[in-house]
C-alpha positions as CSV (number, residue, x, y, z in Angstrom):
1,X,19.8,75.5,39.0
2,X,19.3,74.3,35.7
3,X,22.5,75.1,34.6
4,X,24.0,73.3,37.7
5,X,22.5,70.0,36.7
6,X,23.2,70.7,32.7
7,X,26.5,70.8,34.3
8,X,26.6,67.9,36.5
9,X,24.9,65.9,33.8
10,X,27.5,66.8,31.1
11,X,30.6,66.0,33.9
12,X,28.8,62.6,34.5
13,X,28.7,61.6,30.5
14,X,32.4,62.9,29.9
15,X,33.4,60.6,32.9
16,X,31.7,57.8,31.9
17,X,33.2,58.0,28.5
18,X,36.6,58.7,30.1
19,X,36.0,55.4,32.2
20,X,35.0,53.5,29.1
21,X,37.9,54.6,27.1
22,X,40.5,52.0,28.2
23,X,38.2,49.6,26.5
24,X,37.7,49.5,22.5
25,X,34.3,50.3,21.4
26,X,32.4,51.8,18.5
27,X,32.6,55.8,18.1
28,X,29.1,56.3,19.4
29,X,29.9,54.1,22.8
30,X,32.0,57.1,23.8
31,X,29.4,59.9,23.2
32,X,30.7,60.9,19.7
33,X,27.3,61.2,17.3
34,X,28.6,62.1,13.9
35,X,26.2,63.4,11.2
36,X,22.5,64.3,11.3
37,X,20.8,61.1,10.2
38,X,20.1,58.3,12.7
39,X,21.7,54.8,12.3
40,X,19.7,51.7,11.6
41,X,19.4,49.0,14.2
42,X,22.5,47.6,14.0
43,X,24.4,50.7,12.6
44,X,25.8,48.2,10.2
45,X,25.4,47.6,6.3
46,X,23.0,44.8,7.7
47,X,20.5,47.3,8.2
48,X,19.7,47.1,4.7
49,X,17.1,44.6,4.2
50,X,18.3,41.2,3.2
51,X,22.1,42.1,3.4
52,X,24.7,39.5,5.0
53,X,28.3,39.7,6.0
54,X,30.6,36.5,6.4
55,X,34.2,36.9,7.4
56,X,36.9,34.6,8.0
57,X,40.1,35.5,9.8
58,X,43.7,34.0,9.2
59,X,45.9,34.7,12.2
60,X,48.8,31.8,12.4
61,X,52.2,32.1,14.0
62,X,54.2,35.2,14.2
63,X,53.7,36.3,10.6
64,X,50.3,35.7,9.2
65,X,47.6,38.2,9.4
66,X,45.1,38.4,7.0
67,X,41.7,37.2,6.0
68,X,38.2,37.6,3.9
69,X,35.3,39.7,4.4
70,X,32.0,38.6,2.2
71,X,28.9,40.8,1.4
72,X,26.0,38.8,-0.1
73,X,23.2,41.3,-1.3
74,X,20.0,39.1,-0.7
75,X,19.0,35.5,0.0
76,X,18.1,34.4,-3.4
77,X,20.3,33.2,-6.3
78,X,22.2,36.5,-7.2
79,X,23.3,35.2,-10.7
80,X,19.5,34.8,-11.4
81,X,18.4,37.8,-9.5
82,X,21.1,40.5,-10.1
83,X,21.5,43.8,-8.3
84,X,21.7,47.1,-10.0
85,X,25.4,48.3,-9.2
86,X,28.0,51.0,-9.8
87,X,31.7,51.7,-9.2
88,X,33.7,54.5,-8.7
89,X,37.5,54.6,-8.6
90,X,39.0,57.5,-6.3
91,X,42.3,56.6,-7.0
92,X,43.3,53.7,-9.0
93,X,46.4,52.3,-7.2
94,X,44.9,48.8,-6.9
95,X,43.4,45.4,-8.0
96,X,39.5,45.4,-8.2
97,X,38.1,42.2,-10.1
98,X,35.3,42.5,-12.2
99,X,35.0,46.5,-12.7
100,X,34.7,46.7,-16.5
101,X,31.5,44.6,-16.4
102,X,29.9,46.0,-14.0
103,X,30.5,49.5,-15.6
104,X,29.4,48.2,-18.7
105,X,26.2,46.3,-17.7
106,X,25.5,48.1,-14.5
107,X,25.0,45.2,-12.0
108,X,26.6,42.7,-9.8
109,X,25.7,38.8,-10.1
110,X,28.0,37.8,-7.4
111,X,28.4,38.5,-3.8
112,X,31.5,41.0,-3.1
113,X,34.7,39.8,-1.7
114,X,37.5,41.6,0.0
115,X,40.9,40.3,0.8
116,X,44.6,41.0,0.7
117,X,46.1,42.2,-2.6
118,X,48.1,38.8,-3.9
119,X,44.9,36.7,-2.7
120,X,42.2,38.4,-5.4
121,X,43.1,35.3,-7.6
122,X,41.9,33.0,-4.8
123,X,39.0,35.3,-4.1
124,X,38.0,34.9,-7.5
125,X,38.3,31.3,-7.4
126,X,36.3,31.1,-4.3
127,X,33.2,33.3,-5.8
128,X,33.2,30.9,-8.9
129,X,32.9,28.0,-6.9
130,X,30.0,29.1,-5.0
131,X,28.4,30.5,-7.9
132,X,28.6,27.6,-9.9
133,X,27.5,25.3,-7.5
134,X,24.6,26.8,-6.7
135,X,21.3,25.0,-8.0
136,X,19.9,26.6,-11.2
137,X,23.4,27.3,-12.5
138,X,24.1,24.3,-13.8
139,X,24.9,25.7,-17.3
140,X,26.6,28.7,-16.4
141,X,29.5,29.4,-18.6
142,X,30.7,33.0,-17.5
143,X,30.8,34.7,-14.0
144,X,32.0,38.1,-13.3
145,X,33.4,37.7,-9.7
146,X,33.6,41.4,-7.8
147,X,36.9,40.9,-5.5
148,X,38.5,44.0,-4.0
149,X,41.6,44.1,-1.9
150,X,43.9,46.3,0.1
151,X,47.5,45.5,0.7
152,X,48.6,44.0,4.5
153,X,51.8,43.1,3.6
154,X,53.5,45.0,6.4
155,X,51.8,43.0,9.1
156,X,51.1,39.7,7.1
157,X,53.2,37.5,5.1
158,X,51.6,38.5,2.2
159,X,53.9,36.4,-0.5
160,X,52.7,33.3,1.6
161,X,49.3,33.6,-0.2
162,X,47.6,32.3,3.1
163,X,44.1,32.8,1.8
164,X,42.7,29.8,0.0
165,X,39.2,29.8,-2.2
166,X,37.8,27.4,0.5
167,X,38.2,30.5,2.8
168,X,36.0,32.7,0.5
169,X,33.5,30.2,0.2
170,X,33.5,29.8,4.1
171,X,33.1,33.4,4.3
172,X,30.1,33.4,2.0
173,X,28.1,30.7,3.3
174,X,28.5,31.9,6.9
175,X,27.4,35.4,6.1
176,X,24.5,36.5,8.4
177,X,22.7,39.4,8.9
178,X,22.9,41.5,12.5
179,X,25.6,42.9,14.1
180,X,28.7,42.9,11.9
181,X,32.4,42.2,13.9
182,X,34.8,45.1,13.1
183,X,38.2,45.9,13.8
184,X,41.0,43.3,13.0
185,X,38.6,40.5,11.5
186,X,38.5,39.2,8.2
187,X,40.1,41.4,5.2
188,X,40.9,43.9,7.8
189,X,43.2,41.5,9.9
190,X,46.4,43.1,8.8
191,X,45.6,46.6,7.9
192,X,46.9,49.7,9.1
193,X,45.3,53.3,9.0
194,X,46.8,56.7,9.4
195,X,50.0,55.0,11.4
196,X,47.3,53.2,13.7
197,X,45.7,49.9,13.3
198,X,43.0,49.8,10.7
199,X,40.5,47.2,9.9
200,X,36.7,46.3,8.9
201,X,34.3,49.0,10.2
202,X,30.4,49.8,9.2
203,X,27.8,52.1,9.8
204,X,24.1,52.9,8.2
205,X,21.9,55.7,8.2
206,X,18.1,55.7,7.8
207,X,16.5,58.5,5.9
208,X,13.3,60.5,7.9
209,X,9.8,59.1,6.3
210,X,9.5,62.4,4.7
211,X,12.9,61.7,2.5
212,X,11.7,58.3,1.8
213,X,12.7,56.4,4.6
214,X,15.2,54.6,2.9
215,X,18.5,52.7,4.6
216,X,22.1,53.4,3.4
217,X,24.7,50.9,4.7
218,X,28.2,51.0,4.4
219,X,31.3,48.5,5.2
220,X,34.7,49.5,4.9
221,X,38.3,48.2,4.7
222,X,40.7,50.7,5.9
223,X,44.4,50.8,5.0
224,X,45.1,54.1,4.1
225,X,47.1,57.5,5.4
226,X,46.7,61.3,5.3
227,X,45.8,63.5,8.4
228,X,43.2,62.0,10.7
229,X,40.4,64.1,11.8
230,X,37.3,62.6,13.6
231,X,34.0,64.6,13.7
232,X,35.9,67.8,12.5
233,X,38.6,67.9,15.4
234,X,42.3,67.7,13.7
235,X,43.0,64.4,15.7
236,X,46.1,63.2,13.9
237,X,47.9,66.5,14.0
238,X,47.1,67.2,17.7
239,X,48.5,63.6,18.3
240,X,51.5,64.4,16.1
241,X,51.0,61.4,14.0
242,X,50.3,62.3,10.3
243,X,51.6,62.1,6.8
244,X,53.9,64.9,5.7
245,X,55.0,65.3,9.3
246,X,58.7,65.0,8.3
247,X,58.7,67.9,5.8
248,X,56.6,70.2,8.2
249,X,58.1,69.6,11.6
250,X,60.4,66.6,12.3
251,X,62.8,65.4,9.6
252,X,63.2,62.1,11.2
253,X,59.7,61.1,11.3
254,X,58.7,58.6,8.7
255,X,55.0,57.9,7.5
256,X,53.9,57.0,4.4
257,X,50.6,58.4,3.1
258,X,50.2,55.4,0.8
259,X,47.6,52.9,1.1
260,X,44.2,51.9,0.3
261,X,40.5,51.6,1.2
262,X,37.7,49.5,0.1
263,X,34.4,51.1,0.7
264,X,30.8,49.1,0.0
265,X,27.7,50.7,-0.1
266,X,24.0,49.3,0.0
267,X,20.9,51.0,-0.1
268,X,17.4,49.6,-0.5
269,X,16.7,52.7,-2.4
270,X,15.2,52.4,-6.2
271,X,18.3,53.3,-8.1
272,X,19.7,52.3,-11.4
273,X,23.5,52.1,-12.2
274,X,23.9,56.0,-12.8
275,X,22.9,57.1,-9.7
276,X,24.3,54.4,-7.8
277,X,27.7,55.8,-9.4
278,X,26.9,59.4,-8.1
279,X,26.1,57.8,-4.6
280,X,29.5,56.0,-4.8
281,X,31.1,59.4,-5.4
282,X,30.0,60.7,-2.3
283,X,32.0,58.1,0.0
284,X,34.6,59.3,-1.0
285,X,33.4,62.7,0.6
286,X,33.0,60.5,3.5
287,X,36.7,59.5,3.1
288,X,37.8,63.1,3.0
289,X,35.8,63.5,6.4
290,X,38.1,61.4,8.3
291,X,41.2,63.0,6.8
292,X,42.1,60.3,3.8
293,X,43.7,62.1,0.7
294,X,43.7,59.5,-1.5
295,X,47.2,59.3,-2.3
296,X,49.0,58.6,-5.4
297,X,50.0,54.9,-4.2
298,X,46.4,54.3,-2.6
299,X,43.6,52.0,-4.2
300,X,40.4,53.9,-3.1
301,X,37.2,51.9,-4.5
302,X,33.5,52.3,-4.2
303,X,31.3,49.7,-5.1
304,X,27.5,50.7,-4.7
305,X,24.5,48.6,-4.8
306,X,20.6,48.5,-4.6
307,X,19.0,45.6,-3.5
308,X,15.5,47.2,-4.3
309,X,13.3,44.2,-4.7
310,X,11.5,45.8,-7.2
311,X,14.5,46.2,-8.8
312,X,16.4,43.1,-9.0
313,X,17.4,42.3,-12.7
314,X,15.5,38.6,-14.1
315,X,16.9,38.1,-17.2
316,X,14.4,35.3,-17.6
317,X,12.1,38.2,-18.7
318,X,11.4,39.9,-21.8
319,X,11.3,43.1,-20.5
320,X,12.8,44.8,-17.3
321,X,10.6,47.5,-15.8
322,X,12.5,49.4,-12.9
323,X,11.2,51.8,-10.3
324,X,13.5,54.6,-9.9
325,X,13.9,57.8,-7.9
326,X,14.0,61.3,-9.5
327,X,17.4,63.0,-9.4
328,X,15.7,65.6,-7.1
329,X,15.3,62.8,-4.5
330,X,19.2,61.9,-4.3
331,X,20.8,64.5,-1.8
332,X,19.4,63.0,1.2
333,X,21.0,59.8,0.4
334,X,24.0,61.7,-0.4
335,X,24.1,63.0,2.9
336,X,23.5,59.8,4.4
337,X,26.3,58.0,2.4
338,X,29.0,60.6,3.5
339,X,28.0,60.2,7.0
340,X,27.5,56.3,7.1
341,X,31.1,56.2,5.4
342,X,33.3,58.4,7.3
343,X,31.4,56.5,10.6
344,X,32.4,53.1,9.6
345,X,36.2,54.1,8.8
346,X,36.3,55.6,12.2
347,X,34.6,52.4,13.7
348,X,37.4,50.4,11.9
349,X,40.1,52.3,14.0
350,X,38.2,52.5,17.2
351,X,37.5,48.9,17.0
352,X,40.7,47.6,16.1
353,X,43.4,46.6,18.7
354,X,47.1,46.6,19.1
355,X,48.5,44.1,16.6
356,X,52.3,42.6,16.2
357,X,52.8,40.7,12.9
358,X,55.4,40.0,10.3
359,X,58.7,40.6,11.4
360,X,57.8,41.4,15.0
361,X,56.3,44.7,13.6
362,X,53.9,46.3,16.4
363,X,51.0,48.4,15.1
364,X,49.6,49.9,18.1
365,X,45.5,50.5,18.0
366,X,44.3,54.3,17.9
367,X,44.7,55.6,21.5
368,X,41.1,56.0,22.8
369,X,41.9,57.7,25.8
370,X,44.1,60.2,24.3
371,X,41.2,60.8,21.3
372,X,38.7,61.4,23.9
373,X,40.7,63.9,25.6
374,X,41.4,66.2,22.4
375,X,37.9,65.7,21.2
376,X,36.7,67.4,24.6
377,X,39.2,70.5,24.2
378,X,37.8,73.7,22.5
379,X,38.9,74.2,19.0
380,X,40.8,77.6,19.5
381,X,39.7,79.8,16.3
382,X,42.9,82.3,15.0
383,X,42.5,85.8,16.4
384,X,41.1,88.2,13.8
385,X,43.2,90.9,12.4
């Protein structure tokens, strides 16, 4: 009898997920619960205390599909209360402004801005305007703007450089906590991932109390190729849409594995730049869990930041006395980063919608109905010899 009711319950869950699948939703909305750690309240980067996200989406006519996403670490003057930070480069075919100073000094002093490849200059200009105009920064003569990008030039008239500095300032000033809009918004408006529509995605993990209780939040801009996997299932291969298919089974199939991915990792754990770089490296393992391969033509960057209130860097003081976790305490944070990165990337696909852009190019959204059917199929292991 127990088995009967269990079977009925499982069938009900499957049917409910299937009935929802015609709509877009986050991966957990369809009963897929990746990882072992639980997400925070919003399952977003904004679960990390004080972190805010602002976005400006630019959609005009038939050819303009782009935007800006800004991540603001805390409510104060970031230039005066800098955050420990690190950057890890998975593959460097990209343009990340500000990387050398972050690596040299181990901190950030501005919001992090994501946009398209040819708008990095406008991103810098917007960050400069925002920072120089803050009260207390009247005598500032040098600002290290951190601006990342992926190339949305297939769906967007990227040469038109439609992102302006004012859009960047607007994204920063509109940043807020709580739920984060995902999919075809902000810097993800014109991106493509695994041949389907990519975009902005986010997720978080909260460690159990006996592992420190810290929160890790990740926000991504997905625009890359490879062979899509979802929670261990080879979805891209089963759907017949994956990189290298031309050589493997279909000479007429065209899909470039190149692209880029920006990954931003925030935590309230007390970490310095050294351990933040170690954390950033694990985000690349999250990318790999989705089937991303960091191809030759891909710009895959991770920016990791700690917003622990005790460790903000006030350069007006004579000494800096940070409180830091031991190396032995890092492994749970590594796992949380891997899980949150992978789920953020899956969310970017699940939340994106069909998009028609430059030159009439149509990029479909990930077919959730088909994905759920594949996810319910048993994985048949090869017979043992």
